[in-house]
N, C-alpha and C positions, 0 to 999 in steps of 0.2 A: 479470213475472207468471209463475205456476207452470206455465201451459200453453203457454209459449213457450220455444224453444231455438234456438241458432244465433248465429253472428257475421256473416259475410258473407252467409249464407243463413239467414234467420229463418223458423222454422216455428211457426205459432200454430194450435192446435186448439181448436175450440169446439163447443158443443152438449151435449145430454144424451141418454141412450139412448132415452127415451120422449118426448123433445121433438119439435118439428116437423121438425127436421133436425139433422144434424151436419155439420161441415165443417172446412176448413183454409185458412189464408192462407199463401202462400209468397212471401216478399219477398226479392229479391236475385237472381232468375234472370236470366241474360243475355238480351237481346233477340235476336230473329231465329232462335230455335231451333225447328225443326218438331217438334211432338208427335204421335205416333201414338196417337190416342185409342182405337182398337180394341185395340191392343196393351196400353195402360194398363188397359182394361176387362178384358182377359184376365188380367192380373196381379191385378186386384181380385177376380176370380172365384175365385182360389185361396184367398182368405180368407173370402169371404162365407158366411153361414150357410145351413143347410138343403140342402147339396149331397150329404150322405151320411148313413148311419145312425150314423156316429161323431161327428156334430156336433149342435148344437142344431137343432131343427126350426123355429125362427123363419125366416120367408121374407122376404127382402129382396133387391131387385134390385141395390142397391149401385152403380148406374151414376152416376158423378159428373156434375154439371151445373156448367159453368164460368161464373161471373158476371163475371169480370174477368181481365185479364192475358193473354188468348189471343184472337187475331183470325185467323180462317180457319186455325186449327190451328198458328199461329206465336206464340211468346212475344213480348209487346209491350213488355217492360221494366218495366211497372207490376206491383204485387203480383198474384199469381195467386190467385184465390179460387174455391174449388169447394165445392159442398154435395152432400149425399146426403140425400134425404128419408126419414124413418122411416115405415114403413107398418104392419108386422105387430107391433103392440104389445099387450100384455095387462097394463096397469098395475095391475089389481086383484090380480094375483099378488104384488105387492110392498107392499100396504097394511099399515101398522103397523110396518114394519121399523125405523123410527127409534126406536120404543119397545121392540121386541123384536128386538135386532140379531142378524144371522146370524154365527155364529162364523167368524173369519178373513176376513170381509168388511169393507168400509169403513163399514158402517151406523153403528157406534158412534163411530168416530173422526171421521166426517164431521159427526155431530151435535155432538160436542164442539168441533169447529172452527167450524162455520157455524150451529149452532142449529137450531131447528125448521123454518126456511124452506128447508133444503137439499132438493133434489129427488133422491130416491133410487129413483125408479121405474126398474126395470131396472138399478139401481146408478148411475143418473144420469151425471155427468161422470166417475165412477170406473170405468165399465163398459168391458169389452173391446170394446164397440161402437165406442168411440173409436179403435180401431186401424184402422178403415176410412179415416178421413182421413189417418192416418199412411201408409197404403199409397198414397194419391193422391200425397202429397209424395215418397215413396220411389220410386214407379213412374216419376214424372217424372225424378227424379234418376238412376235406373238407365238410362233412355234417354240422358241426357246423358253419363253415364260410359261407356256402351257405344260412343258415337260417338267416344270417345277411347281405345278399346281396354281399358277397365277393366270387369271383369265381377264381379258379386256374386251368389252363390248360397248356398243353405242346404239342409240335410236334417235329418230327425228322427233324431238319434243314438241316443236311447233312450226307451222308455216303460216305466215301472216297472222291472222287471229285464230286460226284453228290449232287446237292443242291436244297432244297425246297424254296418256297417263304417265306420271313419272316412274322411274325404276322403283321397285320395292326396296325396303330397308336392306335386304340381303339378296341381290340379284345372283343368278346362277349361270354357269356355262350353258346349260340347256336353254335358258331364256335367251341368252346372247345368240345361240345358234338358231333358234326359232325365228328371232327378229331378222337375222342376217339373210334368211331364205326368202324373205318377202320382197316384192318389187318396190314397195315403199316401206322402209324399215321402221315399223312402229309396233307398239304393244297392242293398241286397240285398232282393229281393222276398220271400225267405223270412223275413227279419227283419221286413218289413212285415206279413206274415201273422201272425207271432207277436205283434206289437204290436197288431194289430186284435183278436186273440183276448183279449189282456189288457184292452183298452178295453171290449170287449163283456162280459167277465166282471164288470168293475167296474160297468158300467151295469146289468146284470141284478141286481146286489146293491144298487142305488140308491146307488152310491158313485162315486168318481172316481179318476183316476190322474194323476200328473205326468209330466214328460219333460224331455229335454235336446235342445236344438237346436244343431247345429254350423253356423257360417256362415263363408264364406271370400270374400275379394276378391283377384282376380288382375289383374295389369297395373299395379299401383301403382308409381310410381317410388320409388327410395330417397331418403331425406332429408326426408320430410314429417313435421311434428310439432315438438314442443319438449320439453325436460326438465321435471322436477318437476311442476308443477300443470296444465300445458297440453299434456300428451302425447297421443298417439293413443289410448292406453288410457283416459285420463281423459275425453276428449271422447266416445268411444264408450260407455263405461260410464254416463256421466251421461244420455245419450240412451236407452240400452237399458233402464235402470231405470225409464224412463217408460212402458214397456210393461206393462200390468196382468198380474200373475201372475209376472213375473220376480223370482226370489229370489237369483240368483247369476250373475255374469259372470266368465269367466276367459279368458285369452289363451294360445295355445300349449299347453304342458303344464299350465299353470294350477296347481291345488293339488297335482297329482301331482309337480310340481317339488320340493316339500318332502320327498318321499320319496327323491329321487335324490341321488347324489353329483355333484359338478361335472364329473367326467370323463365321466359319462353325459349330463348335461343340456346341456353346452356344445355349440353347433352349429359344427362345423369349417367354415372358409371354403374355398371352391374357386373355380376359374375355369371358367365354363361359357359357351360361345359368346362369349367375350371380355368377359363380365361377372362381377362378384363375386357369388357365390351361396353358400349353405350346403348341406352334405351332407344335413342333416335340418332340422327346423324347430320345435324345442321352444320357441323364442322366439315363435312365432306371427307372424313377420314384423315384430316391433317390438322394438327395443332402446333403452333410454334415452328412451322416449317417441317415438322416431323410426323411420320405416319403413326396412326393410333392403333392400327390393326383392323379397323372397320373398313368397309368398302370405300375406296377413293372415288369421289363423285365430282365431276366438273361439267360445266356447260360452256358452249361456244356459240356466240351470236354471229350469224352469217348475213352479210348485207345482200340486198337484191342485186342480181346480175346487172352491172352497169351498161352492158351492150344490149340495148333495146331497139325495137324497130320504129319507135315514135320519133318524130323530128325533135331535135334538141338544140339548144343554143350553145354555140362555141365561138372561138375567135381564130381567124387565120393568122398564125404567128408571123408569117412573112410580111403581111400588110398591116397587122394589128387592127383589122376590121372585123366586126361581128359577122358571123355567118351561121346559117342553119345547117345542121348535120343530121343525116339519117344513116345509122350504122347498118352495114351489110354483114353477111356471114351467118354462121350457124352457132347459136348460143343457147345455153340452158336457161329456161325461164325461171328456174330455182336451183341455184348451185348447191343448196344445202342437202338435197337428196343424195347426190353422188359424193358429197363431202363426208357422209357418215363413216365409211371405212377409212377415209383419210385421217379423221380425228382419232379413230382407233389406232391407226398406224403410228401417228406421231406420239400419242400417249404411250404406246407399247415400247417404241425404241428409246424414249426418254427414260422410262422406268427401268428398262434393261441397262441403260447407261449408268444410272444411279446404283443399281444392284451390282454391276461389274466393278464400279469404282469403290463401293463400300464393303462388298462381301466377296469379290472375285467370282460372282455368280456364273455358273456354267462350267467352271473349271473343276468341280468336285466329281 
């Protein structure tokens, strides 16, 4: 099914943005692992709406309710199922969008695929609201990885033309934690202020902006993954493209590698504390689809929010006549800000899936 991913650790997301609830089933978690539910909720709060002037003003608590798989805070070995009830919905703002589709939204393609019965209230199952269940699965995975000395963190690398500093060669848990506490998750507070101004300017003009998120995982052993079609990049890219608004994924130097000569792009090997390392990390911690032991580094490009307050050109499908559309409702002027923990979450549960598959991770 299209809303399920994973091998040893299967993640299945369900619900619609304006339905009764959204949720996730996580199958394959080892039994006997204690989950810190308050820490998980703290992670969820980084993504939830209505927390700042730079996000949608939809108000949702986003506290997960566990229906199965957890007993007294400990994983029971059975599938973990969690739901989040939807509360602050305004479905009337989305009336008629299957007949007058929003540009760059899934209104048109969803109708072509599923017909008139498709639920597109609040964008339905295509909504960024479905990233909340992803954060449940990823938040759980992050706790398991951290118990093994593996840490995943991300920051907002750019918004429009404003750019943050990149992660250092060896980012740390302390750095990840410090960034996560900020209202705009950046390394440079000055860059964060410039980004905020860019988002505010777009919002004032009833427009939106995109951004790039840089994510890193440290503590991974060398030798994870496989060549050709089942490499680390393949698995991560497949999952990351499941996040609404992601339009590009790159690893290490990514597309910039195409502008380099080999003498510049190649990462020289060195010995550091008795281990093989590289002097830099343009490979992003992956060569041949397999981890090198260096930090895994990736970037995700997030498109501008397609729901904007400016008049846009569309077509009324029932008459096949051009018609101007002004989108109603509450929308993020920059989805990339709240997507930072989502990218962490998806990266975390994908890496845990690979570790469980290859090493039985968590069962020792």
